[in-house]
C-alpha positions in Angstrom: 45.1 220.6 23.9 47.3 221.2 21.5 46.2 223.2 18.7 47.4 225.9 17.0 43.7 227.5 15.5 42.3 229.9 18.1 38.8 229.2 16.7 38.9 225.4 17.0 40.2 225.7 20.6 37.5 227.9 21.8 34.9 225.4 19.9 36.6 222.5 21.4 37.1 224.0 25.1 33.2 225.1 24.6 31.9 221.1 24.2 34.3 220.0 27.2 32.8 222.7 29.6 29.5 221.7 28.8 30.2 218.3 29.4 32.8 218.1 32.1 32.0 220.4 35.4 35.6 219.8 36.9 38.4 219.7 34.1 41.3 221.9 33.7 42.5 222.7 30.0 45.9 223.4 29.3 46.7 224.8 25.7 49.7 224.7 23.8 50.1 226.3 20.2 52.9 224.0 18.3 55.1 220.8 19.0 57.4 222.3 21.0 55.9 224.1 23.4 53.4 220.6 24.2 56.7 218.9 24.8 58.1 221.1 27.3 54.1 220.9 29.1 54.2 217.5 28.7 57.8 216.8 30.2 57.0 219.3 33.1 55.7 218.0 36.5 52.2 218.6 35.1 50.2 214.7 35.0 48.0 214.6 32.4 44.8 212.8 32.0 44.4 212.5 28.1 46.2 214.8 25.2 43.7 216.4 22.1 46.3 216.4 19.4 45.7 218.7 16.2 47.4 216.8 13.4 48.6 219.7 11.7 50.9 222.4 13.8 52.9 224.8 12.4 56.6 223.2 13.3 55.5 219.6 12.5 52.9 217.6 11.3 51.3 213.9 10.5 53.2 210.8 11.3 56.4 212.7 12.3 53.7 214.5 15.5 52.2 211.4 16.1 55.3 209.0 16.9 57.0 212.2 18.6 53.8 212.4 20.9 53.8 208.9 21.3 57.2 208.8 22.9 56.7 211.2 25.4 52.9 210.6 26.5 52.0 208.1 28.9 48.3 209.1 28.8 46.2 208.8 25.9 46.0 210.7 22.9 42.6 211.3 20.5 43.8 212.9 17.6 41.6 216.0 16.3 42.1 216.7 12.8 40.3 218.7 9.8 40.5 216.3 7.1 39.6 212.4 6.4 42.0 210.4 5.9 41.0 206.5 6.7 43.9 204.7 6.1 46.3 207.5 8.5 43.3 206.8 11.0 43.8 203.3 10.9 47.7 203.1 10.8 47.0 205.5 13.9 44.4 203.5 16.1 46.8 200.1 15.4 50.1 202.2 17.0 47.9 202.7 20.0 46.1 206.2 19.8 42.7 206.1 21.7 40.8 207.9 18.8 40.6 209.4 15.7 38.0 212.7 15.3 37.4 214.9 12.4 36.8 218.4 13.4 34.0 219.1 11.6 32.1 216.2 12.8 32.6 216.2 16.7 29.8 217.5 18.8 30.1 218.3 22.8 28.4 214.3 23.2 31.2 212.9 20.6 34.0 214.6 22.2 32.6 213.4 25.9 32.8 209.4 24.7 35.4 209.7 23.2 37.3 211.0 26.5 35.3 208.6 28.6 36.6 205.5 26.2 40.1 207.1 26.2 40.5 207.1 30.1 38.8 203.7 30.5 40.6 202.0 28.3 43.9 203.3 29.9 42.5 201.8 33.0 41.8 198.6 31.6 45.1 198.4 29.9 46.7 199.3 33.3 44.8 196.7 34.7 45.9 194.2 32.3 49.2 195.1 32.7 49.1 194.9 36.0 47.9 191.5 35.7 50.5 190.5 33.6 53.1 191.9 35.6 51.9 189.8 39.0 51.6 186.5 36.5 55.1 187.1 35.3 56.3 187.5 39.2 54.5 184.9 40.8 55.6 182.6 37.9 59.5 183.7 37.4 59.9 184.5 41.5 58.4 181.4 42.3 60.5 178.4 43.8 59.2 175.9 42.5 60.2 174.7 39.0 57.7 175.6 36.3 57.7 175.7 32.9 54.5 176.2 30.2 54.3 173.9 27.0 52.0 174.3 23.3 49.4 171.0 23.8 49.2 170.7 20.0 53.3 171.1 19.4 54.6 170.1 22.6 56.9 173.2 22.6 58.4 174.9 25.6 57.1 178.4 25.5 57.9 180.0 29.4 60.2 178.8 31.9 60.9 180.2 35.2 64.5 180.5 36.6 64.0 177.8 39.3 63.4 175.3 36.9 66.3 176.5 35.2 68.3 175.6 38.1 66.8 172.2 38.7 67.3 171.0 34.8 70.4 173.0 34.7 69.4 174.9 30.8 70.3 178.1 30.1 66.5 179.9 28.9 67.4 180.2 25.5 68.4 176.6 25.6 65.3 175.6 27.7 62.7 177.3 25.5 63.8 175.7 22.3 63.0 171.7 24.0 59.7 169.9 23.4 58.7 168.0 26.9 60.0 165.1 25.1 63.6 166.4 25.6 63.2 166.3 29.1 62.2 162.4 29.1 64.8 159.4 29.1 64.1 157.4 25.8 62.9 154.3 27.5 59.7 156.6 29.3 58.8 158.2 26.6 55.6 155.4 25.5 54.6 156.5 29.0 54.8 160.2 28.2 52.9 159.9 25.3 50.2 157.8 26.9 49.8 160.7 29.6 49.5 163.3 26.8 47.1 161.7 25.1 45.0 161.3 28.1 45.3 165.3 28.7 44.5 165.9 25.2 41.0 164.6 25.7 40.6 165.9 29.1 42.2 169.6 28.6 40.4 171.5 31.3 41.3 168.5 34.1 44.5 168.9 36.2 46.6 166.1 36.3 49.3 164.7 39.2 52.0 161.9 38.6 55.2 161.2 39.3 57.7 160.6 36.2 61.5 160.1 35.6 63.3 163.2 34.0 66.4 164.0 32.4 68.3 166.9 33.2 70.8 168.7 30.9 73.8 166.5 32.2 71.9 162.8 31.6 71.3 163.0 35.8 67.9 161.4 36.6 65.3 162.9 38.6 62.4 161.5 40.0 59.8 164.7 40.0 56.6 164.7 41.0 54.1 166.8 38.2 51.3 168.9 38.5 49.5 170.1 35.1 46.6 172.3 34.5 45.5 173.4 31.3 46.5 178.0 30.5 45.6 180.1 28.1 49.5 181.8 27.0 49.9 184.2 24.3 46.6 182.7 22.7 47.7 179.4 22.4 46.4 176.6 24.4 48.9 175.3 26.6 49.7 173.5 30.1 51.4 174.4 33.0 53.7 172.5 34.6 54.6 172.3 38.2 57.9 169.6 38.4 58.9 169.3 42.0 62.2 167.1 42.6 61.3 163.9 44.7 64.3 162.4 43.9 65.9 162.5 48.0 62.2 161.5 49.0 62.0 158.7 46.7 65.4 157.5 47.8 64.6 158.0 51.3 61.3 156.1 51.4 63.1 153.2 49.9 65.8 152.6 51.9 63.1 152.9 54.7 61.4 150.0 52.9 64.2 148.2 52.8 64.6 148.7 56.2 61.0 147.6 56.7 62.1 144.4 54.8 65.0 143.4 56.7 62.8 144.3 60.4 59.8 141.9 59.1 62.1 139.6 57.8 64.2 139.1 61.0 60.7 138.5 62.5 59.4 135.9 60.0 62.7 134.3 60.4 62.5 133.9 64.0 58.5 132.9 63.8 59.4 130.5 60.9 62.3 128.9 63.6 59.8 129.1 66.1 57.5 126.9 64.5 60.0 124.4 62.7 62.6 123.9 65.8 59.8 124.4 68.2 56.0 123.5 67.6 56.7 121.3 64.7 59.2 119.1 66.3 57.1 118.9 69.0 54.0 117.6 67.1 56.1 115.5 65.3 57.6 113.7 68.4 53.6 113.3 69.8 53.2 111.6 66.4 56.4 109.5 66.8 55.6 108.2 69.9 51.5 107.3 68.9 53.4 105.8 66.2 54.8 103.2 68.4 51.5 102.2 69.7 49.7 101.8 66.6 49.9 97.8 66.8 48.9 97.7 70.2 46.0 100.0 69.8 44.7 97.7 67.1 45.0 94.3 69.1 43.7 96.1 72.3 41.3 98.3 71.4 37.5 97.8 70.1 36.7 99.4 66.3 35.3 102.4 67.3 38.6 103.0 70.0 40.6 102.1 66.7 39.0 104.8 64.5 39.1 107.4 67.3 42.7 106.6 67.8 43.5 106.9 64.0 41.3 110.2 63.4 43.7 111.4 66.3 46.5 110.2 64.0 45.5 112.1 61.0 45.0 115.6 63.0 48.2 115.0 64.1 49.7 114.6 60.3 48.0 117.2 59.2 49.3 119.8 62.0 52.3 118.8 61.0 51.9 119.5 57.4 50.2 122.5 58.5 53.3 124.3 60.3 55.5 122.9 57.8 53.8 124.8 55.4 53.7 128.0 57.5 57.2 127.9 58.4 57.9 127.7 54.7 55.5 130.1 53.4 57.4 132.2 56.1 61.0 132.0 54.8 60.1 131.0 51.0 63.7 129.5 50.1 62.6 129.3 46.5 62.3 133.0 46.2 65.7 134.1 48.6 68.1 131.4 47.5 66.9 131.3 43.5 64.5 134.6 42.8 60.7 135.1 42.3 60.2 133.9 39.4 61.7 130.1 41.0 59.3 130.9 44.1 56.2 131.3 41.8 56.8 128.4 39.7 56.7 126.4 43.3 53.8 127.4 44.1 52.4 126.6 40.8 53.7 122.8 41.2 52.0 122.4 44.2 48.8 122.4 41.9 50.2 120.2 39.3 48.1 117.7 40.5 44.8 119.4 40.8 42.0 120.3 38.1 43.4 124.0 37.9 45.4 125.1 34.4 47.9 127.6 34.4 49.8 130.1 32.1 52.9 131.7 33.6 54.8 134.2 31.7 57.6 136.0 32.8 60.0 138.8 31.4 62.3 139.6 34.0 65.9 140.6 32.7 67.5 140.6 36.1 66.2 139.7 39.8 64.7 142.6 41.4 65.4 143.7 45.2 64.6 141.2 47.8 62.0 143.2 49.6 60.1 144.0 46.4 60.7 140.0 45.5 59.0 139.3 48.8 
């Protein structure tokens, strides 16, 4: 307690001893003496500070006390100044008490509230530090953006490394600036979805652009977060460019293996089974006239039915062989292949409307 009036000190000391059964009270009579005690090895829990001391008073006293005190400060003053009290409380003073109005109960509650507030602030500070460490030290690229303006509010070092920006540059960006122009409509659709479902987590794969213009394929995970009293979303952006490239290479390899197998089966059908069936048909055709002359009507019907079934088998084999090795697609592309399929139904009652807007051919494995 910093108090130059012995009577006031005695009265406050009595109040404290009445309410606290395990308490040590240190007494300083002026500012210099209090500074020496506070800067010593003693760790004080609360400082009770008279607002008017022989060597300093008022705002200057409070500012000096707040610079050196790591514990709550409760002002004890003999005069009422509401504007000064509001100013002190806004600057971090724990409480502002008028000496003539205090009693043991008021002083007891003020000290307890100051201590509880200190613990709460410390816990909050620890939580914020833990969050900052989890955010900043994470190996996964992360940033937070404002849901309304889409302005980036915070970013970790992993994201700066991934995209090639400095921190100052990154927090000047909007999330649209990380997308190539042709992918912005896709982003706008997703933003509308997330605004309608702010509490829902979202995951998806998108194309992003680094500072140097290089494109990245990123797997995005996002969730709602309150940041600096503003509704926002935290983003985790994992670079899967190499993984996607490997997947595409594996798809091409799988396509090539499948193509070789299809070629093998198609050739077996065309050069093996189909030729055998065709040879059988040609031999039967040679006998057609003799069948008509030498067999009764029922036997002729059975013969013709067998020939028709053989024709159907030849046509089916040819069709299967062709579909396993679609000439139109491999030689002319997907559009020609679709047109060939539709052309087979041109004499049927089915009606088709076909539209295509491909500017160039797709990779063969995709077309197939």
